[in-house]
DOKEKE-908082 format. One record per residue (C-alpha): residue number from 1; residue in one letter; x, y, z. Coordinates in steps of 0.5 Angstrom, whole numbers, plus 500, padded with zeros to 3 digits. Each point is the difference from the previous one (the first is absolute). Layout:
! residues N
<site><resi>NUM</resi><resn>A</resn><X>X</X><Y>Y</Y><Z>Z</Z></site>
...
! end
This chain:
! residues 142
<site><resi>1</resi><resn>M</resn><X>722</X><Y>281</Y><Z>857</Z></site>
<site><resi>2</resi><resn>T</resn><X>493</X><Y>497</Y><Z>504</Z></site>
<site><resi>3</resi><resn>A</resn><X>497</X><Y>502</Y><Z>494</Z></site>
<site><resi>4</resi><resn>R</resn><X>504</X><Y>494</Y><Z>497</Z></site>
<site><resi>5</resi><resn>L</resn><X>498</X><Y>495</Y><Z>506</Z></site>
<site><resi>6</resi><resn>W</resn><X>493</X><Y>502</Y><Z>497</Z></site>
<site><resi>7</resi><resn>F</resn><X>501</X><Y>498</Y><Z>492</Z></site>
<site><resi>8</resi><resn>V</resn><X>504</X><Y>495</Y><Z>502</Z></site>
<site><resi>9</resi><resn>R</resn><X>494</X><Y>496</Y><Z>504</Z></site>
<site><resi>10</resi><resn>D</resn><X>494</X><Y>504</Y><Z>496</Z></site>
<site><resi>11</resi><resn>R</resn><X>503</X><Y>498</Y><Z>493</Z></site>
<site><resi>12</resi><resn>Y</resn><X>502</X><Y>492</Y><Z>503</Z></site>
<site><resi>13</resi><resn>G</resn><X>499</X><Y>498</Y><Z>506</Z></site>
<site><resi>14</resi><resn>D</resn><X>504</X><Y>499</Y><Z>507</Z></site>
<site><resi>15</resi><resn>G</resn><X>504</X><Y>493</Y><Z>499</Z></site>
<site><resi>16</resi><resn>E</resn><X>503</X><Y>505</Y><Z>494</Z></site>
<site><resi>17</resi><resn>L</resn><X>502</X><Y>506</Y><Z>505</Z></site>
<site><resi>18</resi><resn>E</resn><X>503</X><Y>494</Y><Z>504</Z></site>
<site><resi>19</resi><resn>R</resn><X>503</X><Y>497</Y><Z>495</Z></site>
<site><resi>20</resi><resn>M</resn><X>504</X><Y>506</Y><Z>498</Z></site>
<site><resi>21</resi><resn>A</resn><X>501</X><Y>502</Y><Z>507</Z></site>
<site><resi>22</resi><resn>S</resn><X>504</X><Y>494</Y><Z>501</Z></site>
<site><resi>23</resi><resn>R</resn><X>505</X><Y>502</Y><Z>494</Z></site>
<site><resi>24</resi><resn>T</resn><X>501</X><Y>507</Y><Z>501</Z></site>
<site><resi>25</resi><resn>P</resn><X>502</X><Y>503</Y><Z>506</Z></site>
<site><resi>26</resi><resn>A</resn><X>497</X><Y>507</Y><Z>498</Z></site>
<site><resi>27</resi><resn>V</resn><X>493</X><Y>497</Y><Z>499</Z></site>
<site><resi>28</resi><resn>R</resn><X>501</X><Y>495</Y><Z>508</Z></site>
<site><resi>29</resi><resn>A</resn><X>501</X><Y>507</Y><Z>502</Z></site>
<site><resi>30</resi><resn>L</resn><X>494</X><Y>503</Y><Z>498</Z></site>
<site><resi>31</resi><resn>V</resn><X>496</X><Y>494</Y><Z>501</Z></site>
<site><resi>32</resi><resn>T</resn><X>502</X><Y>500</Y><Z>508</Z></site>
<site><resi>33</resi><resn>Q</resn><X>500</X><Y>508</Y><Z>502</Z></site>
<site><resi>34</resi><resn>P</resn><X>496</X><Y>503</Y><Z>494</Z></site>
<site><resi>35</resi><resn>P</resn><X>503</X><Y>508</Y><Z>500</Z></site>
<site><resi>36</resi><resn>L</resn><X>494</X><Y>506</Y><Z>503</Z></site>
<site><resi>37</resi><resn>P</resn><X>497</X><Y>501</Y><Z>492</Z></site>
<site><resi>38</resi><resn>F</resn><X>503</X><Y>506</Y><Z>501</Z></site>
<site><resi>39</resi><resn>V</resn><X>508</X><Y>499</Y><Z>502</Z></site>
<site><resi>40</resi><resn>W</resn><X>505</X><Y>501</Y><Z>495</Z></site>
<site><resi>41</resi><resn>C</resn><X>503</X><Y>493</Y><Z>497</Z></site>
<site><resi>42</resi><resn>P</resn><X>507</X><Y>499</Y><Z>497</Z></site>
<site><resi>43</resi><resn>F</resn><X>500</X><Y>500</Y><Z>493</Z></site>
<site><resi>44</resi><resn>G</resn><X>504</X><Y>494</Y><Z>499</Z></site>
<site><resi>45</resi><resn>D</resn><X>495</X><Y>496</Y><Z>505</Z></site>
<site><resi>46</resi><resn>M</resn><X>494</X><Y>503</Y><Z>495</Z></site>
<site><resi>47</resi><resn>I</resn><X>505</X><Y>497</Y><Z>494</Z></site>
<site><resi>48</resi><resn>D</resn><X>500</X><Y>494</Y><Z>503</Z></site>
<site><resi>49</resi><resn>V</resn><X>493</X><Y>499</Y><Z>501</Z></site>
<site><resi>50</resi><resn>D</resn><X>498</X><Y>501</Y><Z>493</Z></site>
<site><resi>51</resi><resn>R</resn><X>505</X><Y>496</Y><Z>498</Z></site>
<site><resi>52</resi><resn>A</resn><X>497</X><Y>494</Y><Z>504</Z></site>
<site><resi>53</resi><resn>I</resn><X>493</X><Y>502</Y><Z>497</Z></site>
<site><resi>54</resi><resn>F</resn><X>503</X><Y>501</Y><Z>493</Z></site>
<site><resi>55</resi><resn>E</resn><X>504</X><Y>493</Y><Z>500</Z></site>
<site><resi>56</resi><resn>G</resn><X>495</X><Y>496</Y><Z>505</Z></site>
<site><resi>57</resi><resn>P</resn><X>493</X><Y>500</Y><Z>498</Z></site>
<site><resi>58</resi><resn>M</resn><X>500</X><Y>505</Y><Z>494</Z></site>
<site><resi>59</resi><resn>K</resn><X>505</X><Y>494</Y><Z>498</Z></site>
<site><resi>60</resi><resn>R</resn><X>504</X><Y>506</Y><Z>497</Z></site>
<site><resi>61</resi><resn>E</resn><X>494</X><Y>502</Y><Z>495</Z></site>
<site><resi>62</resi><resn>P</resn><X>501</X><Y>508</Y><Z>500</Z></site>
<site><resi>63</resi><resn>R</resn><X>494</X><Y>502</Y><Z>497</Z></site>
<site><resi>64</resi><resn>K</resn><X>497</X><Y>498</Y><Z>507</Z></site>
<site><resi>65</resi><resn>M</resn><X>505</X><Y>505</Y><Z>503</Z></site>
<site><resi>66</resi><resn>R</resn><X>496</X><Y>506</Y><Z>497</Z></site>
<site><resi>67</resi><resn>E</resn><X>493</X><Y>498</Y><Z>504</Z></site>
<site><resi>68</resi><resn>F</resn><X>505</X><Y>499</Y><Z>506</Z></site>
<site><resi>69</resi><resn>G</resn><X>502</X><Y>506</Y><Z>500</Z></site>
<site><resi>70</resi><resn>G</resn><X>492</X><Y>504</Y><Z>499</Z></site>
<site><resi>71</resi><resn>A</resn><X>498</X><Y>495</Y><Z>505</Z></site>
<site><resi>72</resi><resn>I</resn><X>505</X><Y>503</Y><Z>504</Z></site>
<site><resi>73</resi><resn>A</resn><X>498</X><Y>507</Y><Z>499</Z></site>
<site><resi>74</resi><resn>K</resn><X>493</X><Y>498</Y><Z>501</Z></site>
<site><resi>75</resi><resn>H</resn><X>502</X><Y>497</Y><Z>508</Z></site>
<site><resi>76</resi><resn>D</resn><X>505</X><Y>505</Y><Z>501</Z></site>
<site><resi>77</resi><resn>L</resn><X>497</X><Y>507</Y><Z>497</Z></site>
<site><resi>78</resi><resn>P</resn><X>493</X><Y>501</Y><Z>504</Z></site>
<site><resi>79</resi><resn>T</resn><X>504</X><Y>501</Y><Z>506</Z></site>
<site><resi>80</resi><resn>I</resn><X>505</X><Y>507</Y><Z>502</Z></site>
<site><resi>81</resi><resn>Y</resn><X>505</X><Y>498</Y><Z>493</Z></site>
<site><resi>82</resi><resn>K</resn><X>495</X><Y>503</Y><Z>496</Z></site>
<site><resi>83</resi><resn>V</resn><X>499</X><Y>506</Y><Z>505</Z></site>
<site><resi>84</resi><resn>L</resn><X>508</X><Y>500</Y><Z>500</Z></site>
<site><resi>85</resi><resn>F</resn><X>501</X><Y>500</Y><Z>493</Z></site>
<site><resi>86</resi><resn>K</resn><X>495</X><Y>506</Y><Z>498</Z></site>
<site><resi>87</resi><resn>I</resn><X>504</X><Y>504</Y><Z>506</Z></site>
<site><resi>88</resi><resn>G</resn><X>506</X><Y>499</Y><Z>497</Z></site>
<site><resi>89</resi><resn>T</resn><X>498</X><Y>502</Y><Z>493</Z></site>
<site><resi>90</resi><resn>P</resn><X>494</X><Y>506</Y><Z>500</Z></site>
<site><resi>91</resi><resn>D</resn><X>501</X><Y>501</Y><Z>492</Z></site>
<site><resi>92</resi><resn>G</resn><X>498</X><Y>493</Y><Z>500</Z></site>
<site><resi>93</resi><resn>R</resn><X>506</X><Y>497</Y><Z>496</Z></site>
<site><resi>94</resi><resn>V</resn><X>506</X><Y>497</Y><Z>502</Z></site>
<site><resi>95</resi><resn>R</resn><X>506</X><Y>497</Y><Z>497</Z></site>
<site><resi>96</resi><resn>V</resn><X>502</X><Y>493</Y><Z>503</Z></site>
<site><resi>97</resi><resn>V</resn><X>509</X><Y>498</Y><Z>498</Z></site>
<site><resi>98</resi><resn>Q</resn><X>502</X><Y>494</Y><Z>502</Z></site>
<site><resi>99</resi><resn>T</resn><X>508</X><Y>500</Y><Z>502</Z></site>
<site><resi>100</resi><resn>G</resn><X>504</X><Y>495</Y><Z>504</Z></site>
<site><resi>101</resi><resn>T</resn><X>498</X><Y>494</Y><Z>500</Z></site>
<site><resi>102</resi><resn>T</resn><X>496</X><Y>498</Y><Z>492</Z></site>
<site><resi>103</resi><resn>F</resn><X>494</X><Y>496</Y><Z>502</Z></site>
<site><resi>104</resi><resn>P</resn><X>499</X><Y>493</Y><Z>497</Z></site>
<site><resi>105</resi><resn>R</resn><X>497</X><Y>501</Y><Z>493</Z></site>
<site><resi>106</resi><resn>Y</resn><X>493</X><Y>497</Y><Z>501</Z></site>
<site><resi>107</resi><resn>F</resn><X>500</X><Y>506</Y><Z>506</Z></site>
<site><resi>108</resi><resn>C</resn><X>502</X><Y>504</Y><Z>497</Z></site>
<site><resi>109</resi><resn>E</resn><X>496</X><Y>500</Y><Z>493</Z></site>
<site><resi>110</resi><resn>L</resn><X>494</X><Y>498</Y><Z>503</Z></site>
<site><resi>111</resi><resn>G</resn><X>501</X><Y>500</Y><Z>509</Z></site>
<site><resi>112</resi><resn>V</resn><X>500</X><Y>507</Y><Z>499</Z></site>
<site><resi>113</resi><resn>C</resn><X>496</X><Y>501</Y><Z>495</Z></site>
<site><resi>114</resi><resn>G</resn><X>494</X><Y>496</Y><Z>502</Z></site>
<site><resi>115</resi><resn>W</resn><X>500</X><Y>504</Y><Z>508</Z></site>
<site><resi>116</resi><resn>F</resn><X>501</X><Y>506</Y><Z>496</Z></site>
<site><resi>117</resi><resn>E</resn><X>494</X><Y>499</Y><Z>495</Z></site>
<site><resi>118</resi><resn>A</resn><X>495</X><Y>499</Y><Z>505</Z></site>
<site><resi>119</resi><resn>A</resn><X>501</X><Y>506</Y><Z>503</Z></site>
<site><resi>120</resi><resn>V</resn><X>502</X><Y>506</Y><Z>495</Z></site>
<site><resi>121</resi><resn>E</resn><X>502</X><Y>501</Y><Z>492</Z></site>
<site><resi>122</resi><resn>L</resn><X>507</X><Y>497</Y><Z>499</Z></site>
<site><resi>123</resi><resn>D</resn><X>505</X><Y>501</Y><Z>495</Z></site>
<site><resi>124</resi><resn>H</resn><X>506</X><Y>494</Y><Z>501</Z></site>
<site><resi>125</resi><resn>S</resn><X>504</X><Y>506</Y><Z>496</Z></site>
<site><resi>126</resi><resn>A</resn><X>507</X><Y>497</Y><Z>500</Z></site>
<site><resi>127</resi><resn>C</resn><X>503</X><Y>493</Y><Z>502</Z></site>
<site><resi>128</resi><resn>R</resn><X>507</X><Y>497</Y><Z>503</Z></site>
<site><resi>129</resi><resn>H</resn><X>497</X><Y>494</Y><Z>496</Z></site>
<site><resi>130</resi><resn>E</resn><X>500</X><Y>505</Y><Z>493</Z></site>
<site><resi>131</resi><resn>G</resn><X>507</X><Y>503</Y><Z>501</Z></site>
<site><resi>132</resi><resn>A</resn><X>498</X><Y>507</Y><Z>503</Z></site>
<site><resi>133</resi><resn>P</resn><X>505</X><Y>501</Y><Z>508</Z></site>
<site><resi>134</resi><resn>N</resn><X>494</X><Y>499</Y><Z>504</Z></site>
<site><resi>135</resi><resn>C</resn><X>492</X><Y>498</Y><Z>499</Z></site>
<site><resi>136</resi><resn>E</resn><X>496</X><Y>505</Y><Z>501</Z></site>
<site><resi>137</resi><resn>W</resn><X>492</X><Y>501</Y><Z>500</Z></site>
<site><resi>138</resi><resn>L</resn><X>496</X><Y>506</Y><Z>499</Z></site>
<site><resi>139</resi><resn>V</resn><X>494</X><Y>500</Y><Z>505</Z></site>
<site><resi>140</resi><resn>K</resn><X>493</X><Y>504</Y><Z>500</Z></site>
<site><resi>141</resi><resn>W</resn><X>496</X><Y>499</Y><Z>506</Z></site>
<site><resi>142</resi><resn>T</resn><X>493</X><Y>498</Y><Z>498</Z></site>
! end
C-alpha cells in the first residue's frame, strides 16, 4: 500500500495526496499510519485507495491505470514480493483467478494488467465484464 503513497507523491505531489486524504478514509489512514511494506492490507482498503487515485488525480482516465499498475509493480517487485512469487511458482508459471468481489473495470482491465506487464508475460484470458464467470489471467514470470 505504501507504493500508492509514493505514486501519488511522485506523479501529482503532496498537495494532491492531502486532498485525497481529506476525502477518503482509507487514504487518510494510509497517510497518517503507513503500514510496513510487507504487511498484508485489507483488499477493500486497497480498492478504496485505488478508486480515490483514479477519480482524483487521474481524472477518471482509464489509460492511466495501466501506467499506475506498472509503476506499482516496479516499486514493489525489488522487494520480497519478487522472491515470494518466484518461490511460489517453481515452474515459472501461474494462473491467477479473481473470485468474490468484482474489481472496478478500470482496475480489472488496466491496473492488474499494468502491474503484471511490468513483471511478467500476461494474457487476460477471461473477464467478468465480457461474460466469463470469473476474471482470469495467465502469467509467466520473466
